[in-house]
N, CA, C and O atoms as a CHARMM CRD file, in Angstrom:
* protein
*
  336
    1    1 MET  N     89.71800  -4.98100  54.75000 PROA 1      0.00000
    2    1 MET  CA    91.41500  -5.36000  55.86400 PROA 1      0.00000
    3    1 MET  C     92.43500  -4.66200  54.42400 PROA 1      0.00000
    4    1 MET  O     92.73900  -5.11500  53.32100 PROA 1      0.00000
    5    2 ASN  N     92.74100  -3.26000  55.20400 PROA 2      0.00000
    6    2 ASN  CA    94.07300  -2.91800  54.87500 PROA 2      0.00000
    7    2 ASN  C     95.16400  -3.73200  54.56600 PROA 2      0.00000
    8    2 ASN  O     96.24900  -3.37600  55.02600 PROA 2      0.00000
    9    3 THR  N     95.09900  -5.20500  53.58500 PROA 3      0.00000
   10    3 THR  CA    96.57000  -5.68000  53.68600 PROA 3      0.00000
   11    3 THR  C     97.97400  -5.60300  52.45100 PROA 3      0.00000
   12    3 THR  O     97.87100  -4.97300  51.39900 PROA 3      0.00000
   13    4 THR  N     98.96900  -6.21600  52.77500 PROA 4      0.00000
   14    4 THR  CA    99.89400  -6.05200  51.94100 PROA 4      0.00000
   15    4 THR  C    101.12800  -7.42800  51.94000 PROA 4      0.00000
   16    4 THR  O    100.58900  -8.41000  52.45000 PROA 4      0.00000
   17    5 HSD  N    102.24700  -7.66300  51.61500 PROA 5      0.00000
   18    5 HSD  CA   102.93700  -8.42500  51.40100 PROA 5      0.00000
   19    5 HSD  C    103.54100  -7.77500  53.10200 PROA 5      0.00000
   20    5 HSD  O    103.28600  -6.65500  53.54800 PROA 5      0.00000
   21    6 ILE  N    104.39600  -8.89000  53.81300 PROA 6      0.00000
   22    6 ILE  CA   105.52600  -8.40500  54.70100 PROA 6      0.00000
   23    6 ILE  C    106.62500  -8.06200  53.72100 PROA 6      0.00000
   24    6 ILE  O    107.17200  -6.96600  53.84200 PROA 6      0.00000
   25    7 HSD  N    106.96000  -8.79400  52.87200 PROA 7      0.00000
   26    7 HSD  CA   108.47700  -8.11200  52.33400 PROA 7      0.00000
   27    7 HSD  C    108.57200  -6.76300  52.19300 PROA 7      0.00000
   28    7 HSD  O    109.69300  -6.25900  52.26300 PROA 7      0.00000
   29    8 GLU  N    107.16000  -5.75000  51.92100 PROA 8      0.00000
   30    8 GLU  CA   107.26900  -4.19400  52.62900 PROA 8      0.00000
   31    8 GLU  C    107.83300  -3.77000  53.50600 PROA 8      0.00000
   32    8 GLU  O    108.66000  -2.90400  53.22000 PROA 8      0.00000
   33    9 VAL  N    107.75600  -3.96300  54.25500 PROA 9      0.00000
   34    9 VAL  CA   108.82700  -4.26500  55.68000 PROA 9      0.00000
   35    9 VAL  C    110.35800  -4.24600  55.18300 PROA 9      0.00000
   36    9 VAL  O    110.99000  -3.20200  55.34500 PROA 9      0.00000
   37   10 ILE  N    110.93500  -5.27600  54.62900 PROA 10     0.00000
   38   10 ILE  CA   111.38800  -5.78100  54.54700 PROA 10     0.00000
   39   10 ILE  C    112.19300  -4.64700  53.83000 PROA 10     0.00000
   40   10 ILE  O    113.38500  -4.61500  54.13700 PROA 10     0.00000
   41   11 PHE  N    111.65300  -3.47100  52.70200 PROA 11     0.00000
   42   11 PHE  CA   112.24400  -2.88000  51.96700 PROA 11     0.00000
   43   11 PHE  C    112.19000  -1.67300  51.83800 PROA 11     0.00000
   44   11 PHE  O    112.52400  -0.92100  50.92200 PROA 11     0.00000
   45   12 LEU  N    111.45800  -1.41400  53.45600 PROA 12     0.00000
   46   12 LEU  CA   111.59800  -0.17900  54.33300 PROA 12     0.00000
   47   12 LEU  C    112.94700  -0.61800  54.93300 PROA 12     0.00000
   48   12 LEU  O    113.92000   0.02600  54.54100 PROA 12     0.00000
   49   13 VAL  N    113.16300  -1.59700  55.80700 PROA 13     0.00000
   50   13 VAL  CA   113.85600  -1.33100  56.48600 PROA 13     0.00000
   51   13 VAL  C    115.57600  -1.08700  55.47900 PROA 13     0.00000
   52   13 VAL  O    116.49500  -0.28500  55.64600 PROA 13     0.00000
   53   14 GLN  N    115.33000  -2.37200  54.30800 PROA 14     0.00000
   54   14 GLN  CA   116.63900  -2.10500  52.96900 PROA 14     0.00000
   55   14 GLN  C    116.35300  -0.61900  53.32200 PROA 14     0.00000
   56   14 GLN  O    116.57000  -0.28900  54.48800 PROA 14     0.00000
   57   15 ASP  N    115.88100   0.33600  52.43400 PROA 15     0.00000
   58   15 ASP  CA   116.52400   1.26600  52.20400 PROA 15     0.00000
   59   15 ASP  C    116.46400   2.17000  53.47300 PROA 15     0.00000
   60   15 ASP  O    115.70600   3.12900  53.32700 PROA 15     0.00000
   61   16 ASN  N    117.16200   2.08100  54.83600 PROA 16     0.00000
   62   16 ASN  CA   116.43300   3.06700  56.16200 PROA 16     0.00000
   63   16 ASN  C    117.69800   1.74900  57.17900 PROA 16     0.00000
   64   16 ASN  O    117.75200   1.69000  58.40700 PROA 16     0.00000
   65   17 ASP  N    118.66300   0.74800  56.06100 PROA 17     0.00000
   66   17 ASP  CA   118.98200   0.51400  57.13100 PROA 17     0.00000
   67   17 ASP  C    120.39200   0.66500  58.35200 PROA 17     0.00000
   68   17 ASP  O    121.61000   0.78300  58.21700 PROA 17     0.00000
   69   18 GLY  N    119.62500   0.59900  59.33400 PROA 18     0.00000
   70   18 GLY  CA   120.00200   1.22100  60.86900 PROA 18     0.00000
   71   18 GLY  C    119.54900   2.57200  61.21200 PROA 18     0.00000
   72   18 GLY  O    120.12800   3.42000  61.89000 PROA 18     0.00000
   73   19 VAL  N    118.31900   2.62800  60.57800 PROA 19     0.00000
   74   19 VAL  CA   118.38600   4.17900  61.25300 PROA 19     0.00000
   75   19 VAL  C    116.24300   4.19600  61.88800 PROA 19     0.00000
   76   19 VAL  O    115.51300   5.03500  62.41600 PROA 19     0.00000
   77   20 PHE  N    116.12100   3.14800  61.53100 PROA 20     0.00000
   78   20 PHE  CA   114.97400   2.60600  62.48100 PROA 20     0.00000
   79   20 PHE  C    115.14300   2.23100  64.15400 PROA 20     0.00000
   80   20 PHE  O    116.04600   1.41800  64.35200 PROA 20     0.00000
   81   21 THR  N    114.28400   2.77800  65.61700 PROA 21     0.00000
   82   21 THR  CA   114.34700   1.71300  65.91000 PROA 21     0.00000
   83   21 THR  C    112.43600   1.08900  66.25700 PROA 21     0.00000
   84   21 THR  O    111.49000   1.53700  65.60800 PROA 21     0.00000
   85   22 GLU  N    112.27300  -0.02000  67.43100 PROA 22     0.00000
   86   22 GLU  CA   111.21700  -0.49400  66.93600 PROA 22     0.00000
   87   22 GLU  C    109.69900   0.40300  66.78200 PROA 22     0.00000
   88   22 GLU  O    108.72000   0.27100  66.04700 PROA 22     0.00000
   89   23 GLU  N    110.02600   1.25300  67.74700 PROA 23     0.00000
   90   23 GLU  CA   108.48900   2.55800  67.99100 PROA 23     0.00000
   91   23 GLU  C    108.94000   3.78700  66.79500 PROA 23     0.00000
   92   23 GLU  O    108.19100   4.75800  66.90800 PROA 23     0.00000
   93   24 GLY  N    110.03800   3.97200  65.63200 PROA 24     0.00000
   94   24 GLY  CA   110.23700   4.64300  64.40900 PROA 24     0.00000
   95   24 GLY  C    109.37100   3.54700  63.43100 PROA 24     0.00000
   96   24 GLY  O    108.31200   3.85400  62.88400 PROA 24     0.00000
   97   25 LEU  N    109.91900   2.42000  63.33200 PROA 25     0.00000
   98   25 LEU  CA   110.12500   1.62300  62.20600 PROA 25     0.00000
   99   25 LEU  C    108.39700   1.31100  62.53300 PROA 25     0.00000
  100   25 LEU  O    107.76300   1.30500  61.47800 PROA 25     0.00000
  101   26 ASN  N    107.86500   1.15300  63.29300 PROA 26     0.00000
  102   26 ASN  CA   106.00500   0.70700  63.91400 PROA 26     0.00000
  103   26 ASN  C    105.61700   2.17900  62.67800 PROA 26     0.00000
  104   26 ASN  O    105.29600   1.87900  61.52800 PROA 26     0.00000
  105   27 ASN  N    105.70500   3.76400  63.11900 PROA 27     0.00000
  106   27 ASN  CA   105.82800   4.29600  62.54100 PROA 27     0.00000
  107   27 ASN  C    106.17000   5.09600  61.05100 PROA 27     0.00000
  108   27 ASN  O    105.80000   6.19600  60.64300 PROA 27     0.00000
  109   28 ALA  N    106.81200   4.32000  60.59300 PROA 28     0.00000
  110   28 ALA  CA   107.31100   4.60300  59.41600 PROA 28     0.00000
  111   28 ALA  C    106.25700   3.54200  58.37800 PROA 28     0.00000
  112   28 ALA  O    105.95800   3.66300  57.19000 PROA 28     0.00000
  113   29 ILE  N    105.94600   2.69500  59.20200 PROA 29     0.00000
  114   29 ILE  CA   105.47600   1.18800  58.61300 PROA 29     0.00000
  115   29 ILE  C    103.25500   2.17700  58.34800 PROA 29     0.00000
  116   29 ILE  O    102.40000   2.17300  57.46300 PROA 29     0.00000
  117   30 ALA  N    103.39100   2.73500  59.62400 PROA 30     0.00000
  118   30 ALA  CA   101.97000   3.53000  59.78100 PROA 30     0.00000
  119   30 ALA  C    101.80600   4.24200  59.02100 PROA 30     0.00000
  120   30 ALA  O    100.66600   4.46600  58.61300 PROA 30     0.00000
  121   31 GLU  N    103.28900   5.11100  58.35600 PROA 31     0.00000
  122   31 GLU  CA   102.76100   7.10100  57.96900 PROA 31     0.00000
  123   31 GLU  C    102.53600   6.39200  56.60300 PROA 31     0.00000
  124   31 GLU  O    101.71500   6.92400  55.85600 PROA 31     0.00000
  125   32 LYS  N    103.65700   4.35400  55.84100 PROA 32     0.00000
  126   32 LYS  CA   103.30800   4.62800  54.20500 PROA 32     0.00000
  127   32 LYS  C    102.75000   4.32300  54.06800 PROA 32     0.00000
  128   32 LYS  O    101.96100   4.94300  53.35500 PROA 32     0.00000
  129   33 MET  N    102.21600   2.43600  54.72700 PROA 33     0.00000
  130   33 MET  CA   100.89800   2.01000  54.07300 PROA 33     0.00000
  131   33 MET  C     99.69200   2.31900  54.94500 PROA 33     0.00000
  132   33 MET  O     98.67200   1.93000  54.37600 PROA 33     0.00000
  133   34 GLY  N     99.39900   2.98900  56.34900 PROA 34     0.00000
  134   34 GLY  CA    98.19600   2.49400  56.79400 PROA 34     0.00000
  135   34 GLY  C     98.08100   2.21400  58.57800 PROA 34     0.00000
  136   34 GLY  O     98.07000   1.02200  58.88500 PROA 34     0.00000
  137   35 GLU  N     98.03700   2.74900  59.19300 PROA 35     0.00000
  138   35 GLU  CA    97.38600   3.50000  59.98800 PROA 35     0.00000
  139   35 GLU  C     96.87300   1.32400  60.83000 PROA 35     0.00000
  140   35 GLU  O     97.42200   0.60600  61.66600 PROA 35     0.00000
  141   36 ASP  N     95.96000   1.21200  60.18400 PROA 36     0.00000
  142   36 ASP  CA    95.03000  -0.30900  59.88800 PROA 36     0.00000
  143   36 ASP  C     96.20400  -1.44200  59.24200 PROA 36     0.00000
  144   36 ASP  O     95.65300  -2.53900  59.33900 PROA 36     0.00000
  145   37 VAL  N     96.88400  -1.53400  58.94000 PROA 37     0.00000
  146   37 VAL  CA    97.49300  -2.11100  58.29900 PROA 37     0.00000
  147   37 VAL  C     98.33900  -2.79500  58.40100 PROA 37     0.00000
  148   37 VAL  O     99.46300  -2.62300  58.87100 PROA 37     0.00000
  149   38 HSD  N     97.47200  -4.33400  57.60300 PROA 38     0.00000
  150   38 HSD  CA    97.84200  -6.05900  57.99100 PROA 38     0.00000
  151   38 HSD  C     98.84800  -6.20100  57.38400 PROA 38     0.00000
  152   38 HSD  O     99.28900  -5.28000  56.69700 PROA 38     0.00000
  153   39 PHE  N     99.81300  -8.04700  57.53200 PROA 39     0.00000
  154   39 PHE  CA   100.84700  -8.11400  56.82800 PROA 39     0.00000
  155   39 PHE  C     99.86000  -9.43800  56.47000 PROA 39     0.00000
  156   39 PHE  O     98.88700  -9.83900  57.10800 PROA 39     0.00000
  157   40 VAL  N    100.62800 -10.14200  54.84500 PROA 40     0.00000
  158   40 VAL  CA   100.74300 -11.80800  54.55500 PROA 40     0.00000
  159   40 VAL  C    101.74800 -11.82900  54.20800 PROA 40     0.00000
  160   40 VAL  O    102.20200 -11.03600  53.38300 PROA 40     0.00000
  161   41 ALA  N    102.53000 -12.97400  54.88000 PROA 41     0.00000
  162   41 ALA  CA   103.51600 -13.80300  54.35800 PROA 41     0.00000
  163   41 ALA  C    103.24400 -15.13400  53.54700 PROA 41     0.00000
  164   41 ALA  O    102.14500 -15.69100  53.53500 PROA 41     0.00000
  165   42 CYS  N    104.03000 -15.45000  53.07200 PROA 42     0.00000
  166   42 CYS  CA   103.86200 -16.86100  52.36300 PROA 42     0.00000
  167   42 CYS  C    102.75600 -17.64000  52.75300 PROA 42     0.00000
  168   42 CYS  O    102.25500 -18.22400  51.79200 PROA 42     0.00000
  169   43 SER  N    102.13700 -17.87500  53.95900 PROA 43     0.00000
  170   43 SER  CA   101.03300 -18.13100  54.43000 PROA 43     0.00000
  171   43 SER  C     99.87200 -17.54000  54.02000 PROA 43     0.00000
  172   43 SER  O     98.87800 -18.26500  53.97400 PROA 43     0.00000
  173   44 GLY  N     99.81200 -16.88600  53.84400 PROA 44     0.00000
  174   44 GLY  CA    98.13300 -16.08900  54.07400 PROA 44     0.00000
  175   44 GLY  C     97.90400 -15.40500  54.73200 PROA 44     0.00000
  176   44 GLY  O     97.34200 -14.31700  54.60700 PROA 44     0.00000
  177   45 ILE  N     98.53600 -16.22200  56.06800 PROA 45     0.00000
  178   45 ILE  CA    96.97100 -15.93200  57.45000 PROA 45     0.00000
  179   45 ILE  C     97.76100 -13.85500  57.76300 PROA 45     0.00000
  180   45 ILE  O     98.84800 -13.31800  57.97400 PROA 45     0.00000
  181   46 PRO  N     96.60600 -13.54200  57.62400 PROA 46     0.00000
  182   46 PRO  CA    97.00600 -11.45600  58.06300 PROA 46     0.00000
  183   46 PRO  C     97.59100 -11.23400  59.91800 PROA 46     0.00000
  184   46 PRO  O     97.16100 -11.53200  61.03300 PROA 46     0.00000
  185   47 PHE  N     98.19700 -10.88400  59.62200 PROA 47     0.00000
  186   47 PHE  CA    98.72200 -10.29100  61.71200 PROA 47     0.00000
  187   47 PHE  C     99.48800  -8.43300  61.20400 PROA 47     0.00000
  188   47 PHE  O    100.40100  -8.04100  60.47600 PROA 47     0.00000
  189   48 PRO  N     98.18800  -7.62100  62.33400 PROA 48     0.00000
  190   48 PRO  CA    99.38800  -6.52000  62.44500 PROA 48     0.00000
  191   48 PRO  C     99.73700  -6.25200  62.31400 PROA 48     0.00000
  192   48 PRO  O    100.03000  -6.69400  61.20300 PROA 48     0.00000
  193   49 LYS  N    100.89100  -4.82200  62.70300 PROA 49     0.00000
  194   49 LYS  CA   102.02400  -4.08300  61.63900 PROA 49     0.00000
  195   49 LYS  C    102.75600  -4.36100  62.97600 PROA 49     0.00000
  196   49 LYS  O    103.97800  -4.22800  63.03300 PROA 49     0.00000
  197   50 GLU  N    101.93500  -4.79500  64.19100 PROA 50     0.00000
  198   50 GLU  CA   102.81600  -4.85300  66.08700 PROA 50     0.00000
  199   50 GLU  C    103.38400  -5.51700  65.75400 PROA 50     0.00000
  200   50 GLU  O    104.59900  -5.34900  65.86300 PROA 50     0.00000
  201   51 GLU  N    102.79300  -6.85600  65.05100 PROA 51     0.00000
  202   51 GLU  CA   103.97200  -8.19300  64.82400 PROA 51     0.00000
  203   51 GLU  C    105.24200  -8.09800  64.30400 PROA 51     0.00000
  204   51 GLU  O    106.09100  -8.89500  64.70400 PROA 51     0.00000
  205   52 ALA  N    105.55000  -7.18700  63.40700 PROA 52     0.00000
  206   52 ALA  CA   105.69500  -7.18100  62.34700 PROA 52     0.00000
  207   52 ALA  C    107.27300  -7.11600  62.25300 PROA 52     0.00000
  208   52 ALA  O    107.89500  -7.00300  61.19700 PROA 52     0.00000
  209   53 LEU  N    107.68900  -7.18200  63.20600 PROA 53     0.00000
  210   53 LEU  CA   109.15200  -6.47800  63.76400 PROA 53     0.00000
  211   53 LEU  C    109.50800  -8.12900  64.37500 PROA 53     0.00000
  212   53 LEU  O    110.59500  -8.69100  64.23700 PROA 53     0.00000
  213   54 ALA  N    108.05500  -8.81900  65.20600 PROA 54     0.00000
  214   54 ALA  CA   109.25300  -9.70500  66.00100 PROA 54     0.00000
  215   54 ALA  C    108.76500 -11.24300  64.52400 PROA 54     0.00000
  216   54 ALA  O    109.45500 -12.25700  64.41400 PROA 54     0.00000
  217   55 PHE  N    107.78300 -11.02400  63.83500 PROA 55     0.00000
  218   55 PHE  CA   107.96900 -11.72500  62.55300 PROA 55     0.00000
  219   55 PHE  C    108.34600 -11.63600  61.55300 PROA 55     0.00000
  220   55 PHE  O    107.55300 -11.85200  60.63600 PROA 55     0.00000
  221   56 LEU  N    109.52300 -11.33100  61.28800 PROA 56     0.00000
  222   56 LEU  CA   111.35400 -11.14000  60.84000 PROA 56     0.00000
  223   56 LEU  C    112.53700 -10.82700  61.28400 PROA 56     0.00000
  224   56 LEU  O    113.64700 -10.72600  60.76200 PROA 56     0.00000
  225   57 ILE  N    111.91000 -10.62100  62.86400 PROA 57     0.00000
  226   57 ILE  CA   113.16300 -11.07600  63.73900 PROA 57     0.00000
  227   57 ILE  C    113.44800 -12.69900  64.07700 PROA 57     0.00000
  228   57 ILE  O    114.62400 -12.97500  64.31300 PROA 57     0.00000
  229   58 GLU  N    112.55900 -13.69400  64.11600 PROA 58     0.00000
  230   58 GLU  CA   112.11400 -14.88400  64.39300 PROA 58     0.00000
  231   58 GLU  C    112.01700 -15.60300  62.94600 PROA 58     0.00000
  232   58 GLU  O    111.49900 -16.70700  62.78000 PROA 58     0.00000
  233   59 ARG  N    112.66900 -14.70800  61.78800 PROA 59     0.00000
  234   59 ARG  CA   112.56100 -15.68600  60.48700 PROA 59     0.00000
  235   59 ARG  C    114.50900 -15.26100  59.77300 PROA 59     0.00000
  236   59 ARG  O    114.81700 -15.66300  58.65100 PROA 59     0.00000
  237   60 ASP  N    115.43800 -14.53300  60.56400 PROA 60     0.00000
  238   60 ASP  CA   115.77700 -14.45100  60.29600 PROA 60     0.00000
  239   60 ASP  C    116.35400 -12.72800  59.61600 PROA 60     0.00000
  240   60 ASP  O    117.49600 -12.33300  59.84900 PROA 60     0.00000
  241   61 LYS  N    115.43300 -11.96400  58.86200 PROA 61     0.00000
  242   61 LYS  CA   115.10100 -11.43800  57.95200 PROA 61     0.00000
  243   61 LYS  C    115.70000  -9.25800  58.72400 PROA 61     0.00000
  244   61 LYS  O    115.85200  -8.10900  58.30900 PROA 61     0.00000
  245   62 VAL  N    115.75600  -9.82400  59.58300 PROA 62     0.00000
  246   62 VAL  CA   116.02200  -8.66700  60.00300 PROA 62     0.00000
  247   62 VAL  C    116.59800  -9.14300  61.97500 PROA 62     0.00000
  248   62 VAL  O    116.43000 -10.21000  62.56700 PROA 62     0.00000
  249   63 LEU  N    117.33100  -7.72200  62.52100 PROA 63     0.00000
  250   63 LEU  CA   117.53100  -8.40900  63.37300 PROA 63     0.00000
  251   63 LEU  C    117.69200  -6.40200  64.62000 PROA 63     0.00000
  252   63 LEU  O    118.48900  -5.57200  64.18100 PROA 63     0.00000
  253   64 VAL  N    117.05900  -6.12000  65.65000 PROA 64     0.00000
  254   64 VAL  CA   117.79800  -5.02500  66.77100 PROA 64     0.00000
  255   64 VAL  C    119.39200  -4.87900  66.78900 PROA 64     0.00000
  256   64 VAL  O    119.93700  -5.87800  67.26000 PROA 64     0.00000
  257   65 ASN  N    120.26200  -3.86600  66.38500 PROA 65     0.00000
  258   65 ASN  CA   121.82800  -4.13900  66.68600 PROA 65     0.00000
  259   65 ASN  C    121.35000  -3.37400  67.73800 PROA 65     0.00000
  260   65 ASN  O    120.30500  -2.75800  67.95000 PROA 65     0.00000
  261   66 ASN  N    122.90700  -3.66800  68.64800 PROA 66     0.00000
  262   66 ASN  CA   123.38400  -3.08000  69.95200 PROA 66     0.00000
  263   66 ASN  C    123.21200  -2.32000  70.12300 PROA 66     0.00000
  264   66 ASN  O    123.08400  -2.29000  71.34700 PROA 66     0.00000
  265   67 GLU  N    122.88000  -0.26800  69.28000 PROA 67     0.00000
  266   67 GLU  CA   122.05600   0.50600  69.38800 PROA 67     0.00000
  267   67 GLU  C    120.66900   1.04700  69.12600 PROA 67     0.00000
  268   67 GLU  O    120.17400   2.16500  68.98600 PROA 67     0.00000
  269   68 GLY  N    120.08700  -0.67000  69.11200 PROA 68     0.00000
  270   68 GLY  CA   118.80700  -0.62300  69.66800 PROA 68     0.00000
  271   68 GLY  C    117.64800  -0.30100  68.20300 PROA 68     0.00000
  272   68 GLY  O    116.44000  -0.07000  68.24000 PROA 68     0.00000
  273   69 LYS  N    118.69400  -0.41100  66.84700 PROA 69     0.00000
  274   69 LYS  CA   118.19600  -0.15500  65.54100 PROA 69     0.00000
  275   69 LYS  C    118.03400  -1.16900  65.08700 PROA 69     0.00000
  276   69 LYS  O    118.70300  -2.17700  65.31600 PROA 69     0.00000
  277   70 VAL  N    116.73800  -1.02400  64.06900 PROA 70     0.00000
  278   70 VAL  CA   116.71200  -2.18900  63.12700 PROA 70     0.00000
  279   70 VAL  C    117.77000  -1.94500  62.44000 PROA 70     0.00000
  280   70 VAL  O    118.37200  -0.87200  62.46700 PROA 70     0.00000
  281   71 GLU  N    118.18700  -3.27100  61.53400 PROA 71     0.00000
  282   71 GLU  CA   119.11400  -3.48100  60.01000 PROA 71     0.00000
  283   71 GLU  C    118.83500  -4.77200  59.63700 PROA 71     0.00000
  284   71 GLU  O    118.80900  -5.78300  60.33900 PROA 71     0.00000
  285   72 VAL  N    118.60800  -4.62500  58.34200 PROA 72     0.00000
  286   72 VAL  CA   118.65300  -6.17000  57.92200 PROA 72     0.00000
  287   72 VAL  C    119.30100  -7.56300  58.37600 PROA 72     0.00000
  288   72 VAL  O    120.46300  -7.37100  58.73200 PROA 72     0.00000
  289   73 HSD  N    119.01500  -8.55800  58.44900 PROA 73     0.00000
  290   73 HSD  CA   119.62800  -9.62600  58.36600 PROA 73     0.00000
  291   73 HSD  C    121.40600 -10.32600  57.91200 PROA 73     0.00000
  292   73 HSD  O    121.49800 -11.09900  56.95800 PROA 73     0.00000
  293   74 PRO  N    122.02600 -10.12700  58.31300 PROA 74     0.00000
  294   74 PRO  CA   123.48200 -10.17900  56.82100 PROA 74     0.00000
  295   74 PRO  C    123.48000 -11.95000  56.58400 PROA 74     0.00000
  296   74 PRO  O    124.47200 -12.39400  56.00500 PROA 74     0.00000
  297   75 THR  N    122.63100 -12.73700  56.92200 PROA 75     0.00000
  298   75 THR  CA   122.41700 -13.77000  55.94600 PROA 75     0.00000
  299   75 THR  C    120.87000 -13.62900  55.60500 PROA 75     0.00000
  300   75 THR  O    120.25200 -14.69400  55.64300 PROA 75     0.00000
  301   76 MET  N    120.11400 -12.44500  55.26600 PROA 76     0.00000
  302   76 MET  CA   118.20700 -12.50100  55.14100 PROA 76     0.00000
  303   76 MET  C    118.78400 -12.53500  53.26400 PROA 76     0.00000
  304   76 MET  O    119.57600 -11.88700  52.58000 PROA 76     0.00000
  305   77 LYS  N    117.75300 -13.78700  53.03200 PROA 77     0.00000
  306   77 LYS  CA   117.61500 -14.44100  51.58900 PROA 77     0.00000
  307   77 LYS  C    115.58700 -14.31400  51.48200 PROA 77     0.00000
  308   77 LYS  O    114.69900 -14.73400  52.22400 PROA 77     0.00000
  309   78 MET  N    115.57400 -13.53900  50.19700 PROA 78     0.00000
  310   78 MET  CA   114.53500 -13.24100  49.96400 PROA 78     0.00000
  311   78 MET  C    113.21500 -13.88100  49.02100 PROA 78     0.00000
  312   78 MET  O    113.35700 -14.02000  47.80600 PROA 78     0.00000
  313   79 CYS  N    111.93000 -14.25000  49.71500 PROA 79     0.00000
  314   79 CYS  CA   111.71000 -15.23500  48.48300 PROA 79     0.00000
  315   79 CYS  C    111.85600 -15.23200  47.40800 PROA 79     0.00000
  316   79 CYS  O    112.25800 -14.10100  47.13500 PROA 79     0.00000
  317   80 ASP  N    111.76400 -16.01600  46.22100 PROA 80     0.00000
  318   80 ASP  CA   112.47600 -15.93700  44.70900 PROA 80     0.00000
  319   80 ASP  C    111.03900 -15.17100  44.43300 PROA 80     0.00000
  320   80 ASP  O    111.29900 -14.27600  43.62900 PROA 80     0.00000
  321   81 SER  N    109.64900 -15.14400  44.75600 PROA 81     0.00000
  322   81 SER  CA   108.94800 -14.49900  43.89000 PROA 81     0.00000
  323   81 SER  C    108.69500 -13.38300  44.29600 PROA 81     0.00000
  324   81 SER  O    108.14700 -12.57900  43.54200 PROA 81     0.00000
  325   82 HSD  N    109.13600 -12.94500  45.99900 PROA 82     0.00000
  326   82 HSD  CA   109.08800 -11.73200  46.30300 PROA 82     0.00000
  327   82 HSD  C    110.73600 -10.71700  45.67000 PROA 82     0.00000
  328   82 HSD  O    111.80500 -10.65300  46.27700 PROA 82     0.00000
  329   83 THR  N    110.41500 -10.10000  44.39600 PROA 83     0.00000
  330   83 THR  CA   111.66800  -8.73600  44.79200 PROA 83     0.00000
  331   83 THR  C    111.25100  -7.77800  43.93600 PROA 83     0.00000
  332   83 THR  O    110.35800  -8.06000  43.13700 PROA 83     0.00000
  333   84 ARG  N    111.83900  -6.45400  43.95400 PROA 84     0.00000
  334   84 ARG  CA   111.38000  -5.87300  43.62000 PROA 84     0.00000
  335   84 ARG  C    111.10100  -4.89800  41.99900 PROA 84     0.00000
  336   84 ARG  O    110.22200  -4.03900  41.93900 PROA 84     0.00000
């Protein structure tokens, strides 16, 4: 299974803040990381790319603004062990 950490999606959003729609983000994830990519968080349980945005919204890492664009949540904090 093609698996990477969900923080890679946060980095992708940070690098393109306010650019992607939900569909655009899923397309960018597939282009950069592979169509079959699954993500893990600190729990280690893998989930498909289609669930990445909801996962990050639920944890206040990203939000979808009034124009439908994905951006970093203003209060977002990265886990200490996951920096660039």
